[in-house]
TIROFI-123171 format. One line per 8 residues: number of its first residue (from 1); for each residue x, y, z of C-alpha. Coordinates in steps of 0.25 Angstrom, whole numbers. Example, Ala and Ser with C-alpha at 12.3 -4.5 7.8 and 13.67 -1.06 7.14 Angstrom:
<pts>
1) 49:-18:31  55:-4:29
</pts>
This chain:
<pts>
1) 0:0:0  5:14:-3  12:12:-16  7:18:-29  14:16:-43  11:21:-57  18:19:-70  21:31:-78
9) 35:29:-85  35:43:-92  30:52:-80  40:61:-74  31:63:-61  21:54:-54  13:58:-42  2:51:-34
17) -9:59:-28  -15:51:-16  -23:55:-4  -21:71:-7  -6:69:-9  3:69:-21  15:61:-21  27:59:-30
25) 30:45:-36  43:39:-39  46:32:-53  53:19:-55  62:15:-68  49:8:-74  41:21:-74  33:17:-62
33) 30:28:-51  29:24:-36  24:30:-23  23:24:-10  13:31:0  4:28:12  -7:36:5  -9:25:-5
41) -18:17:3  -30:9:-1  -42:18:-5  -33:31:-8  -35:39:-20  -23:43:-29  -19:48:-43  -6:50:-50
49) -1:62:-57  8:60:-69  19:72:-71  11:81:-62  -2:79:-70  -17:77:-66  -20:65:-56  -22:52:-63
57) -27:39:-58  -17:27:-56  -16:19:-69  -17:7:-60  -27:12:-51  -35:1:-44  -47:9:-40  -53:21:-47
65) -65:25:-38  -67:38:-46  -67:32:-60  -55:34:-70  -52:48:-68  -52:47:-52  -41:44:-43  -36:30:-41
73) -38:23:-27  -28:14:-20  -33:0:-19  -27:-11:-11  -33:-24:-17  -30:-32:-3  -41:-23:3  -52:-33:-4
81) -55:-45:3  -57:-57:-7  -65:-69:-4  -61:-77:-16  -47:-83:-12  -51:-97:-15  -57:-93:-29  -52:-100:-41
89) -59:-97:-55  -64:-108:-63  -56:-111:-76  -59:-102:-88  -62:-114:-96  -74:-116:-88  -79:-101:-89  -93:-96:-92
97) -90:-81:-92  -99:-70:-89  -95:-56:-94  -102:-44:-87  -100:-29:-86  -100:-24:-72  -109:-11:-74  -120:-18:-81
105) -120:-32:-75  -128:-28:-62  -137:-16:-59  -126:-10:-50  -116:-11:-61  -105:-15:-51  -95:-26:-46  -105:-28:-34
113) -117:-28:-43  -110:-39:-52  -107:-47:-39  -122:-48:-36  -125:-54:-49  -115:-66:-48  -125:-77:-44  -132:-75:-58
121) -119:-78:-64  -117:-90:-56  -131:-96:-59  -128:-94:-74  -115:-102:-73  -105:-91:-75  -90:-94:-70  -83:-82:-75
129) -88:-67:-74  -81:-57:-84  -81:-43:-80  -81:-33:-91  -69:-22:-87  -70:-15:-74  -57:-7:-74  -61:8:-72
137) -66:15:-83  -72:29:-87  -85:32:-80  -95:22:-72  -100:14:-84  -94:7:-96  -89:-7:-101  -75:-6:-95
145) -67:-7:-108  -62:8:-106  -56:6:-93  -44:15:-89  -40:11:-74  -38:-4:-77  -35:-8:-62  -47:-1:-56
153) -61:-8:-56  -72:2:-60  -76:11:-49  -91:11:-54  -91:-5:-53  -86:-5:-38  -71:-3:-40  -60:-13:-35
161) -68:-19:-23  -80:-20:-31  -73:-29:-41  -67:-37:-31  -80:-40:-24  -86:-44:-37  -74:-54:-41  -75:-59:-27
169) -89:-62:-28  -88:-68:-41  -77:-78:-35  -86:-81:-23  -96:-86:-33  -87:-94:-42  -86:-84:-53  -73:-80:-59
177) -71:-66:-65  -65:-61:-77  -62:-46:-79  -62:-39:-92  -49:-30:-94  -45:-21:-105  -30:-20:-109  -31:-14:-123
185) -34:-1:-120  -40:9:-109  -51:17:-109  -51:32:-114  -56:39:-101  -48:39:-89  -36:32:-95  -24:39:-89
193) -14:28:-92  -7:36:-103  -4:47:-93  5:38:-85  13:30:-96  13:24:-110  1:14:-108  -4:17:-122
201) 2:16:-136  -2:23:-149  5:11:-157  -9:4:-156  -23:7:-155  -36:1:-150  -50:4:-153  -52:9:-139
209) -40:19:-136  -25:18:-134  -18:5:-135  -10:0:-123  5:0:-124  9:-14:-122  21:-15:-131  28:-1:-131
217) 37:7:-123  33:5:-108  23:-5:-111  28:-15:-100  21:-7:-90  9:-5:-98  8:-20:-99  10:-22:-84
225) -1:-12:-82  -11:-21:-89  -6:-34:-85  -5:-30:-70  -20:-26:-72  -24:-40:-76  -16:-46:-65  -23:-36:-55
233) -37:-41:-59  -32:-56:-57  -25:-53:-44  -32:-42:-37  -46:-44:-42  -46:-59:-43  -51:-59:-57  -51:-73:-64
241) -49:-67:-78  -47:-56:-87  -54:-53:-100  -44:-45:-108  -52:-35:-118  -48:-34:-133  -34:-40:-132  -33:-38:-147
249) -31:-22:-144  -20:-26:-134  -8:-23:-144  5:-28:-140  17:-33:-148  25:-37:-137  32:-51:-138  24:-55:-126
257) 10:-49:-128  3:-42:-117  -8:-53:-116  2:-64:-115  10:-57:-104  -4:-54:-97  -7:-69:-98  6:-73:-93
265) 6:-64:-80  -9:-68:-77  -4:-83:-78  7:-79:-67  -4:-73:-59  -13:-84:-60  -2:-93:-54  0:-84:-43
273) -15:-83:-39  -18:-97:-41  -30:-95:-49  -33:-95:-64  -34:-82:-71  -39:-80:-85  -37:-71:-97  -47:-69:-108
281) -44:-60:-120  -54:-53:-129  -48:-53:-143  -52:-49:-157  -40:-56:-163  -45:-71:-163  -30:-74:-160  -29:-87:-151
289) -15:-83:-147  -21:-74:-136  -27:-88:-129  -16:-98:-133  -5:-100:-122  9:-93:-123  14:-107:-126  7:-106:-139
297) 11:-92:-142  -2:-86:-136  -5:-76:-125  -11:-85:-115  -24:-79:-113  -34:-89:-108  -46:-85:-117  -52:-75:-126
305) -66:-70:-131  -70:-78:-143  -76:-67:-151  -78:-76:-163  -87:-85:-155  -95:-73:-151  -96:-67:-165  -99:-81:-172
313) -110:-84:-162  -116:-69:-162  -116:-69:-177  -122:-83:-179  -133:-79:-169  -136:-65:-172  -132:-65:-188  -125:-51:-185
321) -115:-47:-195  -111:-34:-191  -96:-31:-187  -88:-42:-183  -100:-51:-184  -98:-50:-199  -87:-61:-198  -98:-71:-191
329) -112:-76:-192  -111:-90:-197  -113:-103:-189  -99:-108:-196  -93:-96:-188  -99:-101:-175  -95:-115:-178  -81:-111:-180
337) -79:-103:-168  -85:-114:-160  -75:-125:-166  -63:-117:-168  -63:-106:-158  -63:-94:-167  -70:-90:-180  -59:-81:-186
345) -46:-89:-185  -39:-83:-197  -51:-82:-206  -55:-69:-213  -64:-59:-206  -73:-51:-214  -74:-41:-202  -60:-39:-201
353) -56:-41:-216  -45:-50:-213  -42:-64:-207  -43:-65:-192  -39:-74:-181  -32:-87:-179  -36:-101:-176  -39:-105:-161
361) -34:-119:-164  -32:-127:-151  -38:-117:-141  -49:-121:-131  -63:-114:-130  -59:-110:-116  -50:-100:-122  -62:-93:-129
369) -73:-85:-123  -86:-86:-130  -99:-78:-129  -111:-73:-136  -111:-60:-129  -100:-51:-122  -100:-36:-119  -93:-33:-132
377) -103:-40:-141  -115:-34:-134  -110:-20:-130  -104:-18:-143  -117:-19:-150  -124:-5:-153  -136:-8:-143  -128:-19:-134
385) -138:-29:-138  -136:-43:-132  -138:-56:-140  -152:-58:-132  -156:-46:-141  -149:-51:-154  -154:-65:-153  -167:-73:-151
393) -167:-81:-139  -164:-94:-146  -152:-88:-152  -147:-82:-140  -148:-96:-133  -140:-102:-144  -129:-92:-142  -128:-95:-127
401) -127:-109:-130  -116:-108:-140  -109:-99:-130  -110:-109:-119  -107:-121:-126  -96:-116:-135  -81:-120:-132  -78:-107:-127
409) -79:-100:-113  -93:-94:-113  -96:-80:-109  -109:-72:-107  -111:-58:-106  -119:-52:-94  -134:-54:-96  -132:-63:-108
417) -136:-75:-100  -151:-70:-98  -151:-62:-112  -151:-48:-104  -159:-38:-111  -149:-26:-108  -139:-23:-118  -125:-21:-116
425) -121:-8:-122  -108:0:-122  -108:11:-111  -98:21:-106  -97:32:-95  -86:42:-100  -87:56:-94  -79:62:-106
433) -90:66:-116  -80:65:-128  -77:51:-124  -91:48:-122  -94:53:-136  -82:46:-142  -86:32:-135  -100:34:-141
441) -95:38:-155  -85:25:-155  -96:16:-152  -105:21:-164  -93:18:-173  -90:5:-168  -104:0:-170  -104:5:-185
449) -97:-8:-189  -110:-16:-184  -120:-7:-191  -126:0:-178  -130:14:-179  -124:25:-171  -138:29:-165  -140:14:-160
457) -128:15:-150  -132:19:-135  -122:30:-129  -112:23:-121  -111:34:-112  -126:35:-108  -128:28:-95  -141:21:-100
465) -132:14:-110  -125:7:-98  -138:5:-90  -145:-2:-102  -134:-12:-101  -136:-17:-87  -141:-30:-85  -156:-32:-81
473) -155:-43:-69  -170:-45:-70  -169:-51:-83  -163:-65:-79  -175:-71:-73  -185:-65:-84  -188:-72:-97  -183:-72:-108
481) -169:-70:-100  -171:-81:-90  -172:-91:-102  -158:-86:-107  -152:-86:-94  -157:-100:-91  -151:-104:-105  -137:-99:-101
489) -137:-106:-87  -141:-119:-94  -129:-117:-104  -119:-114:-94  -123:-125:-85  -122:-134:-97  -108:-129:-100  -105:-132:-86
497) -111:-146:-87  -105:-151:-100  -90:-152:-102  -91:-151:-117  -95:-137:-115  -83:-132:-107  -71:-139:-113  -67:-129:-123
505) -63:-138:-133  -66:-131:-147  -60:-142:-154  -70:-151:-150  -81:-142:-153  -88:-145:-167  -100:-137:-173  -110:-141:-184
513) -119:-130:-190  -127:-127:-202  -126:-113:-207  -139:-114:-215  -147:-121:-204  -141:-112:-193  -138:-123:-183  -126:-126:-176
521) -121:-138:-167  -109:-136:-158  -104:-149:-153  -95:-150:-141  -92:-165:-139  -105:-171:-135  -113:-158:-134  -119:-151:-145
529) -125:-137:-146  -135:-136:-157  -140:-122:-161  -151:-118:-171  -148:-104:-175  -159:-104:-185  -173:-98:-184  -180:-111:-186
537) -180:-125:-180  -171:-136:-187  -167:-150:-185  -153:-155:-184  -150:-169:-186  -137:-177:-181  -135:-192:-179  -128:-188:-165
545) -140:-180:-160  -147:-193:-155  -136:-194:-145  -138:-179:-139  -146:-175:-127  -151:-160:-127  -144:-153:-115  -150:-140:-117
553) -158:-132:-127  -163:-118:-129  -177:-124:-133  -185:-135:-126  -190:-147:-133  -179:-150:-142  -176:-165:-144  -166:-173:-152
561) -173:-184:-159  -168:-193:-170  -154:-187:-172  -162:-173:-174  -164:-161:-166  -174:-150:-169  -169:-136:-165  -179:-125:-164
569) -175:-112:-170  -163:-105:-163  -160:-116:-153  -149:-123:-146  -147:-137:-140  -136:-142:-133  -135:-158:-134  -126:-168:-128
577) -124:-183:-129
</pts>
């Protein structure tokens, strides 16, 4: 206690202002400034001044009670009493993941509010709770991907202690916790990192702002900034996994890529802590090197979101062809991703107008996260429509069945399990009118590729946009929502009961389909998932059908007779023998 430090290699003078006093700091050879003072006690507010300039929050601030522009507050992690000392997370290979946004998941919009809804996740069958980013960002409401104080849990959600209470509560109920982190850029408001040192570079660009300096002069300490952040979440907040946002925008030409270094150091921490720690990447590259081991010249990330699975399933169900869905839409695409892991494995992409990806040969389904909805695919629609709005109940059930029976790790997005009526829109709370206007205009331009009209897009800054996105917890026990909730519970229960559904063996998955008839049968060892996408009933004949027993179906009264099954329109049946 009492020590404060900050990295600012190019500064000539560094001072700390704490409890009404301004103290000079000493600089070491690596560009770190230090001060040791009894004033830096738990709960004390402080700021730094670079070269006599304005007071700024600590780049590694652990607590920002007044938001991104306010002073930092000293936090001693050992002040919190954990009750999860015997906790050991379930393996990622057994995961059923539930992605949620703290601000809209509960009526309270806080960490404590989310804690009060955990029993719902338990009865659903969830094993891993994935939190959208919680690092301090501008204003009180937002998605969290424009965070700027990466070490400080958002003040409006309940701050550091609120997050610890939520993680502790999850662990007490047997739920692992995954946190979404953003290491490819920082948000535009309250971003003071550049005042302290060369955290950013103009040699690269990102769609969201300045690129992070991971391979230029002074980049060693920049890499440490982000890697230490990841280690903090595991060590001090007891996280079980991190989901790393848009790693394709993390540009690093070093011999050892940032992600490889991160995975290596997380593995070392795992050995020290004695519990499994997981890393999941979001990537637009379709490059399996991310999730291959270093022995195979990979980075050693444990799993990645499977965008091809989502796009193939979404396009097959909705028939949408806008934007990147242009590359998808056939049952052949769906069959390919189910049996080979990726659709774009080096084949030509009409959307990109070039070849894309490489094969995922030899990889396990446990290294891919598959979903029908996530925050991006819902929130990046003009009106934030969920698949429950886009699809008939029958097609919705087909989609859920394929997510839960595919050889990938299944993930649900908050409210998906009961076909929530609330949209999930894009919302912000920037105080700068110019920035707010730029965000609104940027959203309009982004949606142009999908054919949406500018006047359709709700204003992200309007609080009503945020409030409309909150879940209605009166829905789960009402029809038609209860029927969809029961369907998801049955699917997850079946996944737990049948080893064929949790083994991750892509190479043992086969698919028969008829593009014209619009039916598909996925075979996972002795278990079959028969889907009728068509808006009409049809019979499917197979000599093996007489050996099959119906385990679960989206419609009642379906029978297997004389090697034949009659599938009503938009129906899914799961059989085993």
